[in-house]
C-alpha positions as CSV (number, residue, x, y, z in Angstrom):
1,M,142.8,-163.6,-20.9
2,P,143.9,-161.1,-18.3
3,L,142.0,-157.9,-17.9
4,K,142.7,-154.6,-20.0
5,L,141.1,-151.4,-19.1
6,A,141.5,-148.7,-21.5
7,L,140.6,-144.9,-20.4
8,I,139.2,-142.7,-23.3
9,G,138.2,-139.0,-23.4
10,L,138.9,-135.6,-24.5
11,P,142.5,-134.2,-23.9
12,G,142.7,-133.4,-20.1
13,S,140.0,-135.3,-18.9
14,G,142.1,-137.3,-16.3
15,K,142.9,-140.5,-18.3
16,S,146.5,-140.6,-17.3
17,S,145.7,-139.7,-13.3
18,V,142.9,-142.2,-13.2
19,A,144.9,-145.1,-14.9
20,K,147.8,-144.4,-12.3
21,H,145.4,-144.5,-9.4
22,L,143.5,-147.4,-10.8
23,A,146.9,-149.3,-11.4
24,Q,148.1,-148.5,-8.1
25,H,144.4,-149.4,-6.4
26,Y,144.5,-153.1,-8.1
27,R,148.4,-153.7,-8.2
28,W,148.1,-153.9,-11.7
29,A,150.6,-152.5,-14.8
30,Q,149.8,-148.9,-16.2
31,V,150.6,-147.8,-19.5
32,D,150.0,-144.5,-21.3
33,T,149.8,-144.7,-25.0
34,D,151.1,-141.0,-25.4
35,Q,154.5,-141.7,-23.2
36,V,155.1,-144.9,-25.1
37,F,154.7,-143.0,-28.4
38,E,157.2,-140.4,-27.3
39,S,159.7,-143.2,-25.9
40,R,159.5,-144.8,-29.4
41,V,160.2,-141.7,-31.5
42,G,162.2,-140.1,-29.3
43,M,160.8,-136.8,-28.9
44,P,157.3,-134.8,-27.6
45,I,154.1,-135.7,-29.5
46,R,153.9,-132.0,-30.5
47,D,157.2,-132.0,-32.0
48,F,156.4,-135.5,-34.0
49,F,153.1,-133.8,-35.0
50,S,154.8,-130.4,-36.2
51,A,157.5,-132.5,-38.1
52,H,155.6,-135.3,-39.8
53,G,151.7,-134.4,-39.6
54,E,148.6,-135.8,-38.1
55,A,148.4,-139.0,-40.5
56,A,151.9,-140.2,-39.6
57,F,151.1,-139.6,-35.9
58,R,147.7,-141.4,-36.1
59,D,149.5,-144.4,-38.1
60,L,152.3,-144.8,-35.2
61,E,149.6,-144.3,-32.6
62,T,147.5,-147.6,-33.9
63,E,150.7,-149.4,-33.6
64,V,151.5,-148.6,-30.2
65,L,147.6,-149.2,-29.2
66,A,148.2,-152.7,-30.6
67,D,151.4,-153.3,-28.9
68,C,150.0,-152.4,-25.3
69,L,147.2,-154.5,-25.9
70,Q,149.5,-157.5,-26.3
71,R,151.2,-157.2,-23.2
72,P,150.8,-159.9,-20.8
73,G,148.9,-159.5,-17.5
74,P,146.3,-157.2,-16.3
75,L,146.6,-153.6,-17.5
76,V,145.4,-150.2,-17.2
77,L,145.9,-148.2,-20.5
78,A,145.8,-144.5,-20.8
79,T,144.9,-143.3,-24.4
80,G,145.6,-140.3,-26.5
81,G,142.3,-138.1,-26.8
82,G,142.0,-139.1,-30.5
83,I,142.9,-142.6,-30.5
84,V,139.1,-143.3,-31.4
85,L,139.4,-141.5,-34.5
86,R,140.3,-144.5,-36.7
87,P,137.8,-147.4,-36.7
88,E,140.6,-150.0,-36.2
89,N,141.6,-148.3,-32.9
90,R,138.1,-148.6,-31.7
91,Q,137.6,-152.1,-32.7
92,L,140.8,-153.2,-30.8
93,L,140.0,-151.2,-27.8
94,R,136.3,-152.8,-27.8
95,K,137.4,-156.1,-28.5
96,Q,140.7,-156.4,-26.5
97,S,139.7,-154.3,-23.4
98,L,136.9,-153.0,-21.0
99,V,136.6,-149.4,-22.1
100,F,135.5,-146.5,-19.9
101,F,134.9,-143.2,-21.6
102,L,135.8,-140.2,-19.1
103,K,133.1,-137.6,-20.1
104,Q,134.4,-134.3,-19.2
105,R,132.5,-130.9,-20.4
106,P,134.6,-128.6,-22.9
107,E,134.4,-125.7,-20.2
108,E,135.7,-127.6,-17.6
109,L,138.6,-128.8,-19.9
110,A,139.3,-125.4,-21.1
111,R,139.7,-124.0,-17.7
112,R,142.0,-126.9,-16.8
113,L,144.3,-126.8,-19.8
114,K,144.4,-122.9,-20.3
115,T,148.3,-123.1,-19.7
116,D,148.9,-126.6,-21.5
117,T,151.6,-126.5,-24.3
118,K,151.9,-130.0,-24.6
119,R,148.7,-130.8,-26.8
120,P,149.0,-130.1,-30.6
121,L,145.3,-129.7,-31.4
122,L,144.8,-127.3,-28.6
123,Q,147.9,-124.8,-29.4
124,G,146.7,-121.3,-30.8
125,G,143.4,-119.8,-30.8
126,D,140.4,-120.3,-28.8
127,A,140.7,-123.6,-26.6
128,L,137.1,-123.7,-25.8
129,A,135.9,-123.5,-29.3
130,K,138.4,-126.3,-30.5
131,L,137.3,-128.5,-27.2
132,R,133.8,-128.0,-28.2
133,D,134.7,-128.9,-32.0
134,L,136.7,-132.0,-30.8
135,A,133.7,-133.2,-28.6
136,G,131.3,-132.9,-31.2
137,V,133.0,-135.3,-33.5
138,R,134.7,-137.6,-31.1
139,D,132.0,-137.8,-28.3
140,P,130.0,-140.2,-30.6
141,L,133.0,-142.1,-31.2
142,Y,133.8,-142.5,-27.6
143,R,130.6,-143.7,-26.9
144,Q,130.8,-146.1,-29.8
145,S,133.7,-147.4,-28.1
146,A,133.1,-147.5,-24.4
147,H,131.5,-150.2,-22.1
148,Y,131.1,-147.7,-19.6
149,T,130.8,-144.0,-19.3
150,V,132.1,-142.0,-16.3
151,E,130.8,-138.3,-16.0
152,A,134.4,-137.6,-15.0
153,Q,133.2,-134.0,-13.3
154,R,133.4,-135.7,-10.2
155,P,135.2,-133.8,-7.3
156,T,138.3,-135.7,-7.1
157,V,140.5,-138.5,-9.3
158,A,139.7,-140.7,-6.1
159,A,136.1,-140.4,-6.6
160,V,136.3,-141.1,-10.4
161,V,138.5,-144.4,-9.6
162,Q,136.1,-145.4,-6.7
163,W,133.1,-145.3,-9.4
164,I,135.3,-147.1,-11.9
165,C,136.2,-150.0,-9.5
166,M,132.7,-150.5,-8.3
167,Q,131.4,-151.1,-11.8
168,L,134.2,-153.4,-12.0
169,E,133.8,-155.2,-8.9
170,L,130.0,-155.1,-9.4
171,A,130.2,-156.9,-12.8
172,G,132.6,-159.2,-11.6
173,H,135.6,-158.2,-13.8
174,A,137.6,-157.2,-10.7
175,P,138.1,-158.4,-6.9
176,V,136.6,-156.5,-4.3
177,A,140.0,-154.3,-3.2
178,P,140.6,-152.6,-0.1
179,T,139.2,-148.9,-0.1
180,L,141.7,-146.3,-1.7
181,E,143.9,-144.5,0.5
182,P,143.7,-140.7,0.6
């Protein structure tokens, strides 16, 4: 079975950026569940969330995850931050992919996301408090789902990617690839 890598973590933890660079590094396909979701419903997630609510969003998110994991060939999958909230998603991720939890401190994420308007759960009020609450609920679920935890506070996306590549190569999951270009 071709290798599927899944990246999980809080909103803004770098999943999409890291997935893009990992896919380029190994010349694998890259998919972002949020982008697939938006393409499927024809609107931004925040609009779908406002119109239909979180339960409808999570139902469709589970379908999107299952569909993405069925794609042929090796794949790097960036997931939405709350994908681990459903037990069936955690099981799918754990059984059908090699999961990396990109761990970030809520303080760093709040700084990085202070002008973000796309993430519905972070809108209005104190983003840092919301991120701390999300971390309190989700961190145990991320850890339960992950095969590896990456301290993603590393100085650059390239450093995070290099660490993941090293883990994959040491474990024999991926061939030793050429050095990342700057």
